[in-house]
N, C-alpha and C positions, 0 to 999 in steps of 0.2 A: 376404676378409680382415675379420677381426673386429676393432673398435676394442678398444686397450686396456683404455679405460673401460668397464667393464660398465653395461648401462642399469639404472636404479635407484640409481646411487651418487647423492652428494650434491654440488653443486656450488652455491659462493658466488660471485658477481660482486659485484664492488667498483665502484660508480658506474653510475648510472641515465642516463648519455648516450646516444647514437646507438649508441656501440659496445657498450656494456654491455648495451643492451635487445636488440642485435642477437645478440651471442652468448648471451644468454639464451633467446632464441627457438630458436636452432640445437640449443642442448644440451637444450633441453626437449623439442623435437620428437624427439630421438634417445632420448627416454625418462628422462632423470636427472632428479633432484628439485632444481630451480635456485629459488634466492633471490636478488633484486638488491638490494643494500644502497645506498639514495642519500641523500646526506647533506641535500640540499635539499628543500623540500616538494613539489617537482615535478620529474618526469623531462624528460630532454631534454638537460642539461647547457649548452653553448655552444649549443646548437640550439635551446633552449626558446623560447617565445612568451610573452609577456604583452599585458594590454590595459588600457586607461584611456581614460574619456571616450568612448567610441565607437572609439577607435582601437586596431589590434593590431600588435603588431610582432613580428617575427623578431628574437631576440636576437643572432643572430651570422649562420650560413651564410644567403648568398642567391643564388649562382650554382647553377643544376641542371646539371650537367656529367657526362659520363661516364655517360648513362642506360642503356647496355647493361649496365654493371656493378650499377647500382640494381634494373634490371630483373632480372638474373640471380639477386642477392640475394632478390628477392620468389619467383622461382620454385623455389629450395631448398624452400621453405616451401609449395610448391604453389597460389601466385598468381602475381601478376604487376602491375608498375606501371601497367599500362592498367586493372587490376582497382581498384586502391588509390588512386591519384591521378588527378587531372584535369590533364593537362599540355597546355599550349599554348607552341609557339614562339615566341619575342619578334622581331620584325624591325621595325626594326633590332635586331641584337643588343644592342649598347649606342652610346652618343654619346660621343666625345673631345674634351674641351676642354684644347688646349696655349697653355701661357703661350707669349706672342709669336705666336699665330696668331688672327685677329679670328673667323674662321668657326668652329662646330664641325665635326666630320665624325661622320657617321652611318655604322657600322660593318652591312652588310647581313646577312640571313641565308642568304645564298645564296653558295656561293664562287665562281661566277662572277662574280656582281656585286662581291664583295670584289675579285676581281681586276682588273676596270674600274676600281674606287675607285683601288687604287694605280697601276694605270697614267696615271689622269687627274692625280695629284699626281707621278709621276715616270717618264718615258717608258721603257717597258722591265722596270718593276718588276712589272707583271701576270704576265708569263713567268716571271720568277724568282720571284715568289709560287707560281705553279702549282709549280715545282719543290721549293720549301721544303716546300711541303703536300704531296706526294708524298712527300717524305723523312720529314716528320712523322709522315704516317699509317703508312709502313711502321715507322718506331722504334715508334710506339705498338701496333701489332699486334704486334710483337717483344715488347714488355714485357708485354702482357696474357697472351702465352703462356708466356713463360718467367720473367718474374720478380715481377711482381704478386703473383701467386698462390703464389708460392713461401714456404715457410717457412725455405728456406738450411739445413737441417738438414743436407741434404749436397748436394754439389757434384755429384755423379756423373750428376743427373738435367740438368743445364745442358750437359753434354759431347755435345750434338745437332750435326747436321751444319749446321742453320740457324743455330745459335748461332756454332759454331766457322767458318762460312764469313764469319761478319760479325765476327769478333773485330777486326780491324784497325780498320774503320770505328768499332765502338764504344769501342775505345780512344780515337781521335781525339775522339769527342763526349762522353767522359768528362774528358777532359783540356782540351779548348779552353772557355772560357768563353762562356755565350749571346751577351752582347753582341757579341764580336767573331764570332763566328757569324752574327750577324743583318746585322752590317756586311757582310759579304761578299754580302747578297742586295738590299740597301736603303739610301738615304744618306739620304733624307728622315727627318730627326728625328720625325716623328708615325707614320711607317710602323715605323721602328724600336721606338717605345714600344708599338704595336699587339702586334708580334711579342715583346717583351720585358716586358711588365706580366705575363704568367703566371706569372713566377718569383716574385711576392709570394704567389701562392694556395699556394706552396712553401716560404712563411717565410725567402725568401733574396732576394739582388740578382741582378739578370742578368748583375753583372759578377762575380760568385761561383758563380754556378750553373751546373752543367755544361751544354752544348749539347744532350747527350741529351734536356733536359726542352725542347725546340722541338717535341717531340712536343704539349705541350699545345696548340699553335696550330692543330692538327687539331681539339680539341674544341670552340672557339668558333667558327672560320672555315671549316671543312668540315662538323661534325654540327650546329652552331648551338648556341645558348642555348634553355634551356626554364623554364617556372615552372611550379609544382604550385599550381594556383589555391586559395585557402584559407591561401596562404604554407608556409614550411618545418616549420610547427607538425604538418602534415597528414602529412606524410613521419614524424615521430617518433610522432605518434599512429598510425599504420600500424602501424610496428614496435612499439611498446609494445603494440598489441592483438592481435599476432602472438603477441608473448612470453606474454601473460596466457592467449590462446587453448591454446596447446600445452601450458600449466598451471605457468608459471614466477610465483613468488609476488614482487610487489614492495614494498619497504618505504621508502617516503620517511622524511625526518627522521631517517636513521640513519647517523652517522657512523663509519667503521671507524677503531679507533684502535689496531690490531695484528694481526698475524698470527702466530698460534700454530702450532710446530710440534712433531713427535713427538721430536726430539732436538736438540741444540744444532749436530748436523751435524761428523761425523769420516769419516775415511777407511772404516772400518770400517761406521760405523753413518750413512749420508747422513741430513739432516733431510728430513722430510715433511710435508705441510701437515696438520694437525690440525682447526682451527678457527679462526674471524675473531673478534675482540672489535670489538663498536661501541657507541655511545653514543646514546641518545635524547636527544630536546629537552629533558626533564626531568630531565637528567643522570646517569640510571640507565644503568648498564653491563650489557651482555650477552655471552655468549659463545654462538657457534654453530658447530655441529662441522660438520666438511667433508673430502670427499675430496680435493676439487679447488677451489681458489680461481681465479678470472680475475679479475685488476685491471686494468679499464679506466679507472682514475684516472691522473692524471699519475704517470708513470714514476719520475720524480726524488721524488716524495712516497712512492710506495709503497717503493722500495728505501731511501730514507734515513732515514724516519720510521715505516715499517710494520714494518721488518725489524730485527733486531740488526745489528751491524757486520759480524761474521763471516758472515753469511748474504746478505750484498748482493752481487748479482752486478755490478750499477754503483754503487759507492760513490760518495762526494763527489768522489773524483781523477779520476774519469771525466767526471764533470759540471764538474769546473773547466778541461777542456781541450776541451769542447765549446762548440758555437754553438747559441744559442737563435735561434728566430724571432723576428719583430718581436711587440712587443704593440700595443695599438692603443687611441685614442682614438675611443669609439664616442658617436655622438650620435642619439638618437630624438627626432624632431621631428614634432608635429603642425601644419600650416600651413593658415591660412585662405584659401580660394579655390584658383585652379587655377595651377599650375606647368608651362606648356607648354614652357619653357626647358628641362626635364630631360625626359630619358626615363626608361624603367623602370631601366637602368642607364646612369649616366654616369660617366667615368672625367675627373678633373681632373688633369693633369700637368704638373710646374715643368719651366722650359729647362733649367736645369741638374740633369738626370737625375742624373749621378752623383754630385754633391755631396749631392742628397737622400738618396740611399742611404747615401753615407758618414758622413751624420748618424745614420742609426740602427743601422748595424753597425760604424762605424768604433771607433777606439780611445778618442777623447773623443765621446762621443754626445750630441746633443741633440735637442730637437723641433726640425723643420726648419719656417722661416718665409720665404716662402709654404710649403705642404705640397703635396705630391701626396695625391690622396684619393680613395674610390670614394664615390659617393652613390647610393642604391637609393631609386627612388619607385615601390613596387609597386601604388599607388593609379591608375598610368598603365593598369594591365592588371587590376587585381582590386578591383572595389567595394566588396568586404567588409571590407578593412582601413581603413577611414577612413571617417566621417560625409560624408553630404552636402555638398556645397561645403568640402570639405578634403581635402589633400592626406597623405598617411604618405611620410615623409621619413627616411631612413636615413643616417647619415653614417659613414665608417670612415677613419679618420687613421692609416697607420701609425706607430708611434713607436718609441724604443728599449726593449728589455726591461729594466724598471726600475721596481719597485714604488713606489721613491723618489719617483716622479713624481707619484704620488698618485692619487685614485679619483674617484667622485663626491661632488660638493660642497667637495672641496677648492678651495681658492682658485686655485692653479697650473693645475689641468685647467679649472677654468671660465673662468679668462683665455685658456687657449688655444683653449677651445671658441667664446668669443665671437669671437677672431681667425677662425676656422676658418669660423663664419658669415657674416662681414663676407667674407672670401675668395670664399666660394662665391656670396654676392651681387653682389660684383663682377665673377666672372668669368662667370656665368650670365647676369648682365644683369637680375637682380632687387633692384632696389633698396630695397625697402621689405620685404625678406625678413624681418629681424628683427622688425620690429614686428605680423608677421602670424603670428609662430609664437604658438599658443595652449598648447603642450605642450611641455615640454622635459626631458630626461634623459640623463646623462650617465655614462660609464662608463669606468675609465681602469686602468692596470696594476695597482694597489693593489686594485684589485675582482676581476682574475681571480686575483691570487694568494689573497685571502681565500674566493671562492666555491669555487674549483677548485682549489685548493693547487696553482697554476702555477707551474712551476720560473720565476723569475725575472720573474713577472708576464706570461710571453710568453701572446699570444691563440690562438696556434696550436699550438706545440711545438716540437721540436729543428728547427733551419733545415736544408733538404736540398741541405746542400753536398755535395761528393764524399765525405768522411769520412764523411757521414753520411745515406748512399742506398744502397739496395738492400743488398748483403750488408753493408755498412759501418754499416748503421744498428742500433740495440740489437734484439736479437732477442727473440721474442716468448715464451721459456720460461726460466725461472731456472735456472741452470746449478749452484744451490747449494743450493734447495728443491726436491724432487721435488713435482708436483702444483701447483705456482705457474705459471700463465701471464698474458701480457700482451696486450691490445686497446689500440687507440685511436692516437691521431696521435701517440704518444710512440715506439711501436714500427713493426715493418714492417707494411705496404709505406710509411705516411706520412701526410700530413696531408691534410685534407676528408672529406666524408662519403662518398665513394666508397670512401677508402681506409679509412675506420673499418668500414666494411661488409665490405671485402677481411679487415681484421684480425682480425673475427669469423669469418669463414670460415677463417682460417688457424689458428687454436685448435682447430677440428675436425678439420683435418688434422695438427695435433701430435698430438692426444689418439689418432687414427687411425694414427699413425704413417705418413702419407700423404705421399711425398717428390715427387709429381707438381707438375710447375710451371703447370699451367693451373687453371681453376676445376671447381670438384667437379661431377658429374653431377648434374641436374635430374631431379624432385625429391630433396630430401635423403633418404638411407637408409644404414644401416650396410653392406648388402651392396654397394653400388653403389662400383665402381673405376675410376678411369680406366685407359685400357689402356697409358698411361704411367708409372702407379703403379710405384716401384720398391719391392719387398719385400726 
């Protein structure tokens, strides 16, 4: 089966984040002339890195999960994660500081030891965790075989015996919230939090996320948590290098301001992409012809700003009834001296777990205080991210998706940042933390909106609620404009670096009209077709 997009055609990718770079490399590897337009002065998007005074910070993503998905992406391009990255396994995977409990919990990197920890805290919980993780592994396998790599262009490939036999169970997992599902296995609030916190990775709350997402516990408790030495900037650099090596051109400082089509779009003459208009830093406007456009930018921005209203597949009324994932207050801290009180990953969870999520996702939202937060100290593992005698500390506090809360330098955000630093100081037992900070930078919802055109200033994208998961999530092809496709966290399969890499592969599958539900064969090649492809 030959792909409908004949090699040698022109493709323009909007956005040089991880998704844009990933799709550029794949399309270029198939022989297309690819140009990436990135509005910032450097690529990486939310996954970029920056340096100051001997510190190097990853701007956002810091959990390396689903390693087989990332490795598969590299293998599509004839290499591997082992060749591109220096991965180390973290042990403990992370530390938990729960309000109301004096001692921290270190979650080990081996399933057997995790079960022993559960058993120690709650008699009988070890065995129940084993059953929970067996279910999570089975669900994860089903997801990767039948759902994550599907474009959902057709439901016929999903009508397989393995899927049909599990429909009753899948239905229950879709309809039951994660929190109530977890309560059926453990009652200790700390253990519940360990099993429920991955919902935040999905931009949602365990009280509304479908229990289908208990599969996430397979990733951190079964497979373990990895870290790429040098930081996540190394992953971005690797994907960027592959894009350039396969022939893609990457232009930074190029803000896309519109997508031009061949017609206004009628039943007799559907609209098709013709060109992309962009503006460079000096204010000059340019037009670049295109046979195919892949927008890896925020989907709300793409649809409601770059296209006229009559050509929007997802107009404003769609977004008005959608749920945004949370935004975040990010703190980048350079700290003098060592911080043994923190592990590479440390999670701080409030006692009123449900109220904390209600503050972020409820009808009347506000920044919770005290707040649950995530702290990353990569200098625990990687000496290159901080100068000698210092620690690199990254703090993420989920907050409501509301640009009105402000951004870096705004009084409200900085006051919240002060309170967060004090809370971290108190909970972790580092009384002099504030006075040891030698570098501080904050980042808030308004910054996400400004830098990434992020819908509602969300740091992640649309939340993974039931109505915004799998085939209910926004698709990766425009229904109004031929040749316009989407990649990134706003579309299928969803949020996170592994999902973004899959979204790039799904663009290739769309162009090939490949309806298979699993990953493409490796290495990438137009003549390689899965046995389960429906033609």
